[in-house]
C-alpha positions in Angstrom: 7.5 213.3 73.0 7.9 216.2 75.4 4.2 216.6 76.1 3.3 212.9 76.5 2.3 212.0 80.1 3.6 208.4 79.8 6.9 209.6 78.2 7.3 211.8 81.3 6.6 208.9 83.6 9.1 206.8 81.7 11.7 209.6 82.0 11.1 209.9 85.7 9.8 213.4 85.4 6.4 212.4 86.9 6.2 209.8 89.7 4.3 206.6 89.4 3.8 203.5 91.5 6.0 201.2 89.4 5.6 197.4 89.5 7.9 196.4 86.7 10.6 197.8 84.4 12.9 196.5 81.8 14.7 197.9 78.7 11.5 197.8 76.7 8.6 198.7 78.9 7.4 200.1 82.2 4.4 199.0 84.3 2.7 201.0 87.0 -0.6 201.4 88.9 -3.3 203.4 87.2 -4.0 206.6 89.2 -7.8 206.1 88.6 -8.3 202.4 89.0 -11.3 200.7 87.6 -10.6 197.4 89.4 -9.0 196.2 92.6 -5.8 195.6 90.5 -5.4 198.1 87.6 -2.0 198.4 86.0 -0.8 200.1 82.9 2.0 198.6 80.8 3.6 201.0 78.4 6.4 200.6 75.9 9.4 202.9 76.4 9.3 203.9 72.8 6.6 206.4 72.0 3.9 205.1 69.6 0.7 207.1 69.7 -1.9 204.4 69.0 -2.2 200.8 68.0 -2.9 202.0 64.5 0.6 203.5 64.4 2.4 200.3 65.3 5.0 199.0 62.8 6.7 195.7 62.5 9.6 196.9 64.8 7.0 197.3 67.6 5.6 193.8 67.4 8.1 192.1 69.9 7.5 194.6 72.7 3.7 194.4 72.2 3.9 190.6 72.5 6.1 190.9 75.6 3.5 193.3 77.1 0.7 190.7 76.6 2.9 187.9 77.9 3.8 189.6 81.2 0.3 190.9 82.0 -0.9 187.7 83.8 2.3 187.6 86.0 2.0 191.3 86.9 -1.7 190.9 87.7 -1.0 188.0 90.1 2.0 189.7 91.7 -0.1 192.7 92.5 -3.1 190.9 94.0 -5.0 189.4 91.2 -6.3 185.9 91.6 -4.8 183.3 89.2 -6.6 180.7 87.1 -8.6 178.5 87.4 -10.7 180.6 89.8 -9.4 184.0 89.0 -8.2 185.7 85.9 -7.7 189.1 84.4 -8.8 191.5 81.7 -6.5 193.2 79.3 -7.7 196.2 77.3 -6.1 198.6 74.8 -8.1 201.6 73.9 -7.4 203.0 70.5 -8.3 206.5 69.3 -11.2 208.7 70.3 -13.9 206.2 69.5 -12.0 203.5 71.4 -11.8 205.7 74.5 -8.0 206.4 74.4 -7.1 209.3 76.7 -3.3 209.2 76.6 -1.9 209.0 73.1 1.0 206.6 73.9 0.2 202.9 73.4 -0.6 201.3 76.7 -2.2 198.1 78.0 -4.7 198.2 80.9 -4.4 195.1 83.1 -7.4 194.6 85.4 -7.8 191.9 88.0 -9.3 191.1 91.3 -12.9 190.3 92.5 -15.4 191.4 89.9 -17.5 194.3 91.3 -15.8 196.3 88.5 -17.5 194.2 85.8 -18.7 196.4 83.0 -16.7 199.5 84.1 -15.2 201.5 81.3 -11.4 201.8 81.2 
């Protein structure tokens, strides 16, 4: 979509501090972090919300969840058993979604950010 912020980042039209990329997805630092480690993982295919996901999207969404712990650790998050991470997907206006391109927030690090909205 030509007016989608994340599609523009994926296309390289807007810079981002990338931490991971493959054929299906891109991960980068959030520009307004709510935790010491705050990454966004976005599929390269534009899907507006989780409510719009179809069976063809299931594999990449599973891959996004599977890579989240590794990316958190590689970017400064503490691993289990003492650390951990939080993954959040905001869906629609009542869910706090601001960019209408499915994306997964990955938050990690010491917990002064507990309870902060993402």
